[in-house]
DRENGU-891042 format. One record per residue (C-alpha): chain; residue in three letters; y negated, x, z negated. Coordinates in nm, 2 decimals, padded with zeros to 4 digits. Layout:
(rec "A" "ALA" (Y X Z))
...
This chain:
(rec "A" "UNK" (01.70 -01.46 -03.36))
(rec "A" "UNK" (01.67 -01.40 -02.99))
(rec "A" "UNK" (01.44 -01.10 -02.95))
(rec "A" "UNK" (01.44 -01.13 -02.60))
(rec "A" "UNK" (01.23 -01.45 -02.66))
(rec "A" "UNK" (01.02 -01.35 -02.94))
(rec "A" "UNK" (00.90 -01.00 -02.86))
(rec "A" "UNK" (00.63 -00.90 -02.64))
(rec "A" "UNK" (00.77 -00.72 -02.35))
(rec "A" "UNK" (00.71 -00.53 -02.02))
(rec "A" "UNK" (00.94 -00.44 -01.73))
(rec "A" "UNK" (00.98 -00.11 -01.59))
(rec "A" "UNK" (01.24 00.04 -01.35))
(rec "A" "UNK" (01.40 -00.30 -01.34))
(rec "A" "UNK" (01.48 -00.29 -01.73))
(rec "A" "UNK" (01.30 -00.51 -02.00))
(rec "A" "UNK" (01.12 -00.30 -02.28))
(rec "A" "UNK" (01.06 -00.49 -02.62))
(rec "A" "UNK" (00.70 -00.37 -02.71))
(rec "A" "UNK" (00.74 -00.31 -03.10))
(rec "A" "UNK" (00.67 -00.05 -03.32))
(rec "A" "UNK" (00.91 00.13 -03.54))
(rec "A" "UNK" (00.85 -00.09 -03.86))
(rec "A" "UNK" (00.93 -00.38 -03.67))
(rec "A" "UNK" (01.21 -00.25 -03.50))
(rec "A" "UNK" (01.36 -00.15 -03.83))
(rec "A" "UNK" (01.28 -00.50 -03.98))
(rec "A" "UNK" (01.46 -00.69 -03.67))
(rec "A" "UNK" (01.77 -00.43 -03.69))
(rec "A" "UNK" (01.82 -00.52 -04.07))
(rec "A" "UNK" (01.74 -00.88 -04.02))
(rec "A" "UNK" (01.99 -00.91 -03.73))
(rec "A" "UNK" (02.25 -00.71 -03.92))
(rec "A" "UNK" (02.23 -00.96 -04.21))
(rec "A" "UNK" (02.24 -01.26 -03.98))
(rec "A" "UNK" (02.57 -01.16 -03.85))
(rec "A" "UNK" (02.72 -01.08 -04.18))
(rec "A" "UNK" (02.72 -01.42 -04.26))
(rec "A" "UNK" (02.93 -01.53 -03.97))
(rec "A" "UNK" (03.16 -01.25 -03.86))
(rec "A" "UNK" (03.41 -01.46 -03.74))
(rec "A" "UNK" (03.25 -01.62 -03.45))
(rec "A" "UNK" (02.94 -01.41 -03.37))
(rec "A" "UNK" (02.93 -01.14 -03.10))
(rec "A" "UNK" (02.74 -00.84 -03.17))
(rec "A" "UNK" (02.38 -00.74 -03.10))
(rec "A" "UNK" (02.32 -00.47 -02.86))
(rec "A" "UNK" (02.00 -00.22 -02.92))
(rec "A" "UNK" (01.90 00.03 -02.66))
(rec "A" "UNK" (01.66 00.31 -02.70))
(rec "A" "UNK" (01.51 00.36 -02.37))
(rec "A" "UNK" (01.32 00.67 -02.24))
(rec "A" "UNK" (01.25 00.83 -01.90))
(rec "A" "UNK" (01.58 00.94 -01.87))
(rec "A" "UNK" (01.77 00.60 -01.95))
(rec "A" "UNK" (01.52 00.44 -01.69))
(rec "A" "UNK" (01.58 00.71 -01.41))
(rec "A" "UNK" (01.95 00.68 -01.45))
(rec "A" "UNK" (01.94 00.30 -01.39))
(rec "A" "UNK" (01.75 00.36 -01.08))
(rec "A" "UNK" (02.05 00.58 -00.94))
(rec "A" "UNK" (02.32 00.31 -01.10))
(rec "A" "UNK" (02.17 -00.02 -01.11))
(rec "A" "UNK" (02.49 -00.17 -01.28))
(rec "A" "UNK" (02.38 00.07 -01.57))
(rec "A" "UNK" (02.01 -00.06 -01.54))
(rec "A" "UNK" (02.18 -00.45 -01.55))
(rec "A" "UNK" (02.38 -00.35 -01.85))
(rec "A" "UNK" (02.07 -00.19 -02.04))
(rec "A" "UNK" (01.83 -00.48 -01.93))
(rec "A" "UNK" (02.09 -00.75 -02.08))
(rec "A" "UNK" (02.05 -00.61 -02.43))
(rec "A" "UNK" (01.93 -00.77 -02.70))
(rec "A" "UNK" (01.65 -00.54 -02.82))
(rec "A" "UNK" (01.55 -00.28 -02.56))
(rec "A" "UNK" (01.32 -00.03 -02.77))
(rec "A" "UNK" (01.04 00.19 -02.64))
(rec "A" "UNK" (01.18 00.57 -02.69))
(rec "A" "UNK" (00.93 00.72 -02.50))
(rec "A" "UNK" (00.55 00.78 -02.49))
(rec "A" "UNK" (00.51 00.68 -02.14))
(rec "A" "UNK" (00.66 00.31 -02.22))
(rec "A" "UNK" (00.41 00.29 -02.49))
(rec "A" "UNK" (00.12 00.39 -02.26))
(rec "A" "UNK" (00.25 00.12 -02.02))
(rec "A" "UNK" (00.26 -00.16 -02.28))
(rec "A" "UNK" (-00.09 -00.05 -02.37))
(rec "A" "UNK" (-00.20 -00.07 -02.03))
(rec "A" "UNK" (-00.06 -00.44 -02.02))
(rec "A" "UNK" (-00.27 -00.53 -02.33))
(rec "A" "UNK" (00.01 -00.52 -02.56))
(rec "A" "UNK" (-00.04 -00.44 -02.94))
(rec "A" "UNK" (00.22 -00.12 -02.94))
(rec "A" "UNK" (00.08 00.18 -03.11))
(rec "A" "UNK" (00.39 00.42 -03.12))
(rec "A" "UNK" (00.74 00.50 -02.99))
(rec "A" "UNK" (01.06 00.39 -03.16))
(rec "A" "UNK" (01.21 00.74 -03.20))
(rec "A" "UNK" (01.58 00.73 -03.26))
(rec "A" "UNK" (01.63 00.96 -03.57))
(rec "A" "UNK" (01.34 00.77 -03.74))
(rec "A" "UNK" (01.51 00.44 -03.66))
(rec "A" "UNK" (01.83 00.56 -03.81))
(rec "A" "UNK" (01.66 00.69 -04.12))
(rec "A" "UNK" (01.46 00.40 -04.19))
(rec "A" "UNK" (01.71 00.16 -04.13))
(rec "A" "UNK" (01.96 00.35 -04.35))
(rec "A" "UNK" (01.67 00.39 -04.64))
(rec "A" "UNK" (01.58 00.01 -04.62))
(rec "A" "UNK" (01.91 -00.14 -04.56))
(rec "A" "UNK" (02.04 00.00 -04.93))
(rec "A" "UNK" (01.87 -00.30 -05.06))
(rec "A" "UNK" (02.06 -00.56 -04.84))
(rec "A" "UNK" (02.37 -00.35 -04.88))
(rec "A" "UNK" (02.42 -00.25 -04.52))
(rec "A" "UNK" (02.74 -00.09 -04.42))
(rec "A" "UNK" (02.74 00.16 -04.15))
(rec "A" "UNK" (02.97 00.33 -03.92))
(rec "A" "UNK" (02.92 00.67 -03.74))
(rec "A" "UNK" (03.07 00.73 -03.39))
(rec "A" "UNK" (03.03 01.04 -03.17))
(rec "A" "UNK" (02.96 01.38 -03.15))
(rec "A" "UNK" (03.23 01.63 -03.31))
(rec "A" "UNK" (03.42 01.61 -03.66))
(rec "A" "UNK" (03.18 01.90 -03.78))
(rec "A" "UNK" (02.87 01.74 -03.70))
(rec "A" "UNK" (02.97 01.42 -03.84))
(rec "A" "UNK" (03.08 01.57 -04.16))
(rec "A" "UNK" (02.75 01.75 -04.19))
(rec "A" "UNK" (02.58 01.45 -04.11))
(rec "A" "UNK" (02.72 01.23 -04.36))
(rec "A" "UNK" (02.67 01.47 -04.63))
(rec "A" "UNK" (02.30 01.49 -04.54))
(rec "A" "UNK" (02.26 01.12 -04.53))
(rec "A" "UNK" (02.44 01.04 -04.85))
(rec "A" "UNK" (02.19 01.31 -05.02))
(rec "A" "UNK" (01.88 01.17 -04.86))
(rec "A" "UNK" (01.93 00.80 -04.92))
(rec "A" "UNK" (02.19 00.79 -05.24))
(rec "A" "UNK" (02.37 00.44 -05.22))
(rec "A" "UNK" (02.37 00.41 -04.85))
(rec "A" "UNK" (02.71 00.27 -04.75))
(rec "A" "UNK" (02.88 00.46 -04.48))
(rec "A" "UNK" (03.21 00.31 -04.45))
(rec "A" "UNK" (03.35 00.49 -04.13))
(rec "A" "UNK" (03.32 00.78 -03.91))
(rec "A" "UNK" (03.48 00.92 -03.60))
(rec "A" "UNK" (03.45 01.17 -03.34))
(rec "A" "UNK" (03.60 01.06 -02.99))
(rec "A" "UNK" (03.75 01.30 -02.72))
(rec "A" "UNK" (03.53 01.44 -02.47))
(rec "A" "UNK" (03.66 01.22 -02.21))
(rec "A" "UNK" (03.59 00.87 -02.09))
(rec "A" "UNK" (03.76 00.62 -02.32))
(rec "A" "UNK" (04.02 00.38 -02.19))
(rec "A" "UNK" (04.01 -00.01 -02.24))
(rec "A" "UNK" (04.30 00.04 -02.49))
(rec "A" "UNK" (04.11 00.29 -02.70))
(rec "A" "UNK" (03.80 00.08 -02.71))
(rec "A" "UNK" (04.01 -00.24 -02.82))
(rec "A" "UNK" (04.14 00.00 -03.07))
(rec "A" "UNK" (03.81 00.11 -03.20))
(rec "A" "UNK" (03.66 -00.23 -03.20))
(rec "A" "UNK" (03.96 -00.34 -03.44))
(rec "A" "UNK" (03.90 -00.02 -03.66))
(rec "A" "UNK" (03.51 -00.11 -03.70))
(rec "A" "UNK" (03.59 -00.47 -03.76))
(rec "A" "UNK" (03.84 -00.36 -04.05))
(rec "A" "UNK" (03.55 -00.19 -04.23))
(rec "A" "UNK" (03.31 -00.51 -04.19))
(rec "A" "UNK" (03.02 -00.23 -04.06))
(rec "A" "UNK" (02.70 -00.42 -04.04))
(rec "A" "UNK" (02.54 -00.13 -03.81))
(rec "A" "UNK" (02.72 00.09 -03.56))
(rec "A" "UNK" (02.55 00.41 -03.46))
(rec "A" "UNK" (02.66 00.57 -03.17))
(rec "A" "UNK" (02.58 00.93 -03.06))
(rec "A" "UNK" (02.75 00.99 -02.70))
(rec "A" "UNK" (02.45 01.05 -02.48))
(rec "A" "UNK" (02.31 00.85 -02.17))
(rec "A" "UNK" (02.50 00.68 -01.99))
(rec "A" "UNK" (02.81 00.65 -02.18))
(rec "A" "UNK" (02.70 00.54 -02.51))
(rec "A" "UNK" (02.49 00.25 -02.35))
(rec "A" "UNK" (02.80 00.13 -02.15))
(rec "A" "UNK" (03.01 00.16 -02.47))
(rec "A" "UNK" (02.75 -00.07 -02.65))
(rec "A" "UNK" (02.77 -00.33 -02.36))
(rec "A" "UNK" (03.18 -00.32 -02.40))
(rec "A" "UNK" (03.18 -00.35 -02.76))
(rec "A" "UNK" (02.94 -00.61 -02.80))
(rec "A" "UNK" (03.18 -00.92 -02.71))
(rec "A" "UNK" (03.41 -00.79 -03.00))
(rec "A" "UNK" (03.23 -00.62 -03.28))
(rec "A" "UNK" (03.00 -00.85 -03.50))
(rec "A" "UNK" (02.75 -00.60 -03.59))
(rec "A" "UNK" (02.43 -00.44 -03.45))
(rec "A" "UNK" (02.54 -00.15 -03.22))
(rec "A" "UNK" (02.29 00.12 -03.15))
(rec "A" "UNK" (02.32 00.43 -02.93))
(rec "A" "UNK" (02.08 00.70 -03.05))
(rec "A" "UNK" (02.19 00.99 -02.85))
(rec "A" "UNK" (02.09 01.34 -03.02))
(rec "A" "UNK" (01.98 01.17 -03.34))
(rec "A" "UNK" (02.34 01.29 -03.49))
(rec "A" "UNK" (02.26 01.66 -03.41))
(rec "A" "UNK" (01.88 01.61 -03.53))
(rec "A" "UNK" (01.99 01.45 -03.86))
(rec "A" "UNK" (02.27 01.68 -03.93))
(rec "A" "UNK" (02.03 01.98 -03.90))
(rec "A" "UNK" (02.20 02.13 -03.58))
(rec "A" "UNK" (01.92 02.10 -03.35))
(rec "A" "UNK" (01.51 02.13 -03.42))
(rec "A" "UNK" (01.31 01.84 -03.32))
(rec "A" "UNK" (00.98 01.86 -03.15))
(rec "A" "UNK" (00.66 01.88 -03.38))
(rec "A" "UNK" (00.51 01.53 -03.44))
(rec "A" "UNK" (00.20 01.63 -03.23))
(rec "A" "UNK" (00.42 01.71 -02.93))
(rec "A" "UNK" (00.62 01.39 -02.97))
(rec "A" "UNK" (00.28 01.15 -02.99))
(rec "A" "UNK" (00.16 01.33 -02.67))
(rec "A" "UNK" (00.50 01.28 -02.46))
(rec "A" "UNK" (00.59 01.64 -02.46))
(rec "A" "UNK" (00.88 01.63 -02.66))
(rec "A" "UNK" (01.10 01.67 -02.31))
(rec "A" "UNK" (00.92 02.02 -02.27))
(rec "A" "UNK" (01.02 02.12 -02.61))
(rec "A" "UNK" (01.36 02.03 -02.56))
(rec "A" "UNK" (01.39 02.19 -02.21))
(rec "A" "UNK" (01.28 02.51 -02.37))
(rec "A" "UNK" (01.54 02.47 -02.61))
(rec "A" "UNK" (01.83 02.39 -02.39))
(rec "A" "UNK" (01.73 02.49 -02.04))
(rec "A" "UNK" (02.07 02.53 -01.89))
(rec "A" "UNK" (02.20 02.18 -02.02))
(rec "A" "UNK" (01.87 01.98 -01.98))
(rec "A" "UNK" (01.70 02.11 -01.68))
(rec "A" "UNK" (01.83 01.86 -01.46))
(rec "A" "UNK" (01.77 01.56 -01.70))
(rec "A" "UNK" (01.39 01.66 -01.76))
(rec "A" "UNK" (01.31 01.81 -01.42))
(rec "A" "UNK" (01.45 01.58 -01.16))
(rec "A" "UNK" (01.50 01.27 -01.42))
(rec "A" "UNK" (01.11 01.28 -01.50))
(rec "A" "UNK" (01.05 01.29 -01.10))
(rec "A" "UNK" (01.25 00.98 -01.07))
(rec "A" "UNK" (01.12 00.80 -01.35))
(rec "A" "UNK" (00.76 00.88 -01.23))
(rec "A" "UNK" (00.83 00.75 -00.89))
(rec "A" "UNK" (01.04 00.44 -01.03))
(rec "A" "UNK" (00.76 00.33 -01.29))
(rec "A" "UNK" (00.46 00.40 -01.05))
(rec "A" "UNK" (00.43 00.03 -00.92))
(rec "A" "UNK" (00.45 -00.09 -01.29))
(rec "A" "UNK" (00.15 00.11 -01.39))
(rec "A" "UNK" (-00.03 00.00 -01.08))
(rec "A" "UNK" (00.05 -00.36 -01.19))
(rec "A" "UNK" (-00.12 -00.29 -01.51))
(rec "A" "UNK" (-00.42 -00.12 -01.38))
(rec "A" "UNK" (-00.47 -00.43 -01.13))
(rec "A" "UNK" (-00.41 -00.65 -01.44))
(rec "A" "UNK" (-00.12 -00.80 -01.22))
(rec "A" "UNK" (00.20 -00.98 -01.43))
(rec "A" "UNK" (00.47 -00.77 -01.54))
(rec "A" "UNK" (00.75 -00.75 -01.26))
(rec "A" "UNK" (01.01 -01.03 -01.28))
(rec "A" "UNK" (01.37 -01.02 -01.35))
(rec "A" "UNK" (01.62 -00.96 -01.09))
(rec "A" "UNK" (01.94 -01.10 -01.21))
(rec "A" "UNK" (02.23 -00.90 -01.07))
(rec "A" "UNK" (02.61 -00.92 -01.16))
(rec "A" "UNK" (02.63 -00.73 -01.48))
(rec "A" "UNK" (02.32 -00.91 -01.64))
(rec "A" "UNK" (02.46 -01.25 -01.51))
(rec "A" "UNK" (02.81 -01.18 -01.65))
(rec "A" "UNK" (02.64 -01.13 -02.00))
(rec "A" "UNK" (02.45 -01.41 -01.98))
(rec "A" "UNK" (02.75 -01.64 -01.89))
(rec "A" "UNK" (02.96 -01.51 -02.17))
(rec "A" "UNK" (02.69 -01.43 -02.45))
(rec "A" "UNK" (02.71 -01.78 -02.62))
(rec "A" "UNK" (03.07 -01.84 -02.59))
(rec "A" "UNK" (03.24 -01.84 -02.91))
(rec "A" "UNK" (03.49 -01.54 -02.95))
(rec "A" "UNK" (03.77 -01.77 -03.02))
(rec "A" "UNK" (03.90 -01.86 -02.69))
(rec "A" "UNK" (04.06 -02.17 -02.58))
(rec "A" "UNK" (04.42 -02.17 -02.44))
(rec "A" "UNK" (04.42 -02.03 -02.08))
(rec "A" "UNK" (04.59 -02.38 -01.96))
(rec "A" "UNK" (04.26 -02.53 -02.02))
(rec "A" "UNK" (04.05 -02.27 -01.84))
(rec "A" "UNK" (03.91 -02.29 -01.47))
(rec "A" "UNK" (03.85 -01.97 -01.33))
(rec "A" "UNK" (03.66 -02.14 -01.04))
(rec "A" "UNK" (03.41 -02.30 -01.27))
(rec "A" "UNK" (03.36 -01.97 -01.45))
(rec "A" "UNK" (03.31 -01.81 -01.14))
(rec "A" "UNK" (03.07 -02.06 -01.01))
(rec "A" "UNK" (02.87 -02.07 -01.33))
(rec "A" "UNK" (02.86 -01.68 -01.30))
(rec "A" "UNK" (02.76 -01.64 -00.93))
(rec "A" "UNK" (02.50 -01.93 -00.96))
(rec "A" "UNK" (02.28 -01.69 -01.17))
(rec "A" "UNK" (02.28 -01.40 -00.94))
(rec "A" "UNK" (02.00 -01.30 -00.73))
(rec "A" "UNK" (02.22 -01.21 -00.41))
(rec "A" "UNK" (01.95 -01.08 -00.20))
(rec "A" "UNK" (01.81 -00.86 -00.47))
(rec "A" "UNK" (02.17 -00.72 -00.59))
(rec "A" "UNK" (02.23 -00.64 -00.20))
(rec "A" "UNK" (01.89 -00.45 -00.20))
(rec "A" "UNK" (01.96 -00.26 -00.51))
(rec "A" "UNK" (02.35 -00.16 -00.45))
(rec "A" "UNK" (02.39 -00.21 -00.08))
(rec "A" "UNK" (02.68 -00.38 00.03))
(rec "A" "UNK" (02.97 -00.17 -00.04))
(rec "A" "UNK" (02.87 -00.09 -00.41))
(rec "A" "UNK" (02.80 -00.46 -00.48))
(rec "A" "UNK" (03.14 -00.56 -00.33))
(rec "A" "UNK" (03.28 -00.33 -00.60))
(rec "A" "UNK" (03.09 -00.46 -00.87))
(rec "A" "UNK" (03.23 -00.79 -00.79))
(rec "A" "UNK" (03.59 -00.70 -00.73))
(rec "A" "UNK" (03.66 -00.35 -00.86))
(rec "A" "UNK" (03.83 -00.22 -01.19))
(rec "A" "UNK" (03.54 -00.21 -01.46))
(rec "A" "UNK" (03.33 -00.44 -01.27))
(rec "A" "UNK" (03.12 -00.74 -01.39))
(rec "A" "UNK" (03.39 -00.96 -01.26))
(rec "A" "UNK" (03.64 -00.80 -01.48))
(rec "A" "UNK" (03.41 -00.82 -01.77))
(rec "A" "UNK" (03.39 -01.20 -01.74))
(rec "A" "UNK" (03.75 -01.22 -01.71))
(rec "A" "UNK" (03.82 -01.03 -02.03))
(rec "A" "UNK" (03.56 -01.19 -02.22))
(rec "A" "UNK" (03.66 -01.57 -02.13))
(rec "A" "UNK" (04.03 -01.47 -02.15))
(rec "A" "UNK" (04.10 -01.54 -01.78))
(rec "A" "UNK" (04.38 -01.35 -01.59))
(rec "A" "UNK" (04.16 -01.07 -01.41))
(rec "A" "UNK" (04.28 -01.14 -01.08))
(rec "A" "UNK" (04.27 -01.51 -01.10))
(rec "A" "UNK" (03.89 -01.50 -01.20))
(rec "A" "UNK" (03.82 -01.22 -00.96))
(rec "A" "UNK" (03.98 -01.41 -00.67))
(rec "A" "UNK" (03.79 -01.74 -00.74))
(rec "A" "UNK" (03.47 -01.55 -00.76))
(rec "A" "UNK" (03.52 -01.36 -00.42))
(rec "A" "UNK" (03.65 -01.69 -00.25))
(rec "A" "UNK" (03.31 -01.87 -00.37))
(rec "A" "UNK" (03.11 -01.57 -00.28))
(rec "A" "UNK" (03.25 -01.55 00.10))
(rec "A" "UNK" (03.18 -01.91 00.14))
(rec "A" "UNK" (02.83 -01.86 00.00))
(rec "A" "UNK" (02.76 -01.56 00.22))
(rec "A" "UNK" (02.91 -01.69 00.53))
(rec "A" "UNK" (02.65 -01.94 00.61))
(rec "A" "UNK" (02.36 -01.75 00.45))
(rec "A" "UNK" (02.03 -01.69 00.61))
(rec "A" "UNK" (01.82 -01.44 00.44))
(rec "A" "UNK" (01.63 -01.14 00.47))
(rec "A" "UNK" (01.91 -00.89 00.40))
(rec "A" "UNK" (02.12 -01.09 00.69))
(rec "A" "UNK" (02.27 -00.76 00.80))
(rec "A" "UNK" (02.35 -00.65 00.45))
(rec "A" "UNK" (02.50 -00.99 00.40))
(rec "A" "UNK" (02.74 -01.00 00.70))
(rec "A" "UNK" (02.84 -00.64 00.56))
(rec "A" "UNK" (02.89 -00.75 00.22))
(rec "A" "UNK" (03.10 -01.04 00.33))
(rec "A" "UNK" (03.32 -00.82 00.54))
(rec "A" "UNK" (03.38 -00.58 00.25))
(rec "A" "UNK" (03.47 -00.88 00.01))
(rec "A" "UNK" (03.71 -01.01 00.27))
(rec "A" "UNK" (03.87 -00.65 00.29))
(rec "A" "UNK" (03.93 -00.70 -00.09))
(rec "A" "UNK" (04.09 -01.03 -00.08))
(rec "A" "UNK" (04.42 -00.88 -00.03))
(rec "A" "UNK" (04.60 -00.94 -00.38))
């Protein structure tokens, strides 16, 4: 099931939002998890992102983050402004997909399918409280693993070890509570390695564990949950809600104007991270021997999908060069997923890109020249 093709969707702040309600989101989550279970050895995971004003505002600041979220398999509207925008475009959506509700109903309805759940995030104390409450509310729900990570960025080796532990439990759904952007980035990196539905749910762990109070339903339905949470934790959340909301309003305004004028939904701009996933998403997890791989062909396939002028406009020349060549870049993602040596693939990608840029004539010609210069500086391996 490719939800990106089947669901009605809008696009705002450069990110696709699937305009479906909670019941349909739960049904699709359970269906995807059940489908993956039948073929764990060859299937990649399914990335589900809960999108709200903060997710989209962060994506405007960090285009690579926006690309990762936009390439998700299911991007759900966890924010009333997205519901309102969907309605403006004439789509049949009535309410948002709230993370704690998605988690609760998936655990509840997934019991009949025997779904296996894995919890990752927050603290050991909160996880213990959460697991106890979930098992009391949903007797028979299978929670096959839980762990609290250290409060620092994880290393690639740690993430590979985490992926192996999740695979060993044969979990069907992995719930991740780390906060934006860490949780969305982890989902993106685990997706090629974990044949499960991966869902970042942020503060849902604390809400369901009883550590934090949820906003009243009437505030949630009127798009005022942010005000309740700001009043609850002003020192921690003031920047997210006061500054982040303003950034979101500015970024989403053109899309609301499109809806008012009955114009089409904004088109997708294919940038490096999104293109990296499109190239690798349908390749089997079992890799062919490295002697049979052609990094130049892989780089050509990947670069052929990228909207280079759009990427330059979003990233700027220096940042975009880093997205092609730096550690943790889209180029490195393709290299790891296809089992190329990272240096071989990155060198091939850079050389092809420099060749393309040298004779390019575009509206971003000055940026293109600077981009080419930045790429050449990185061809010193």
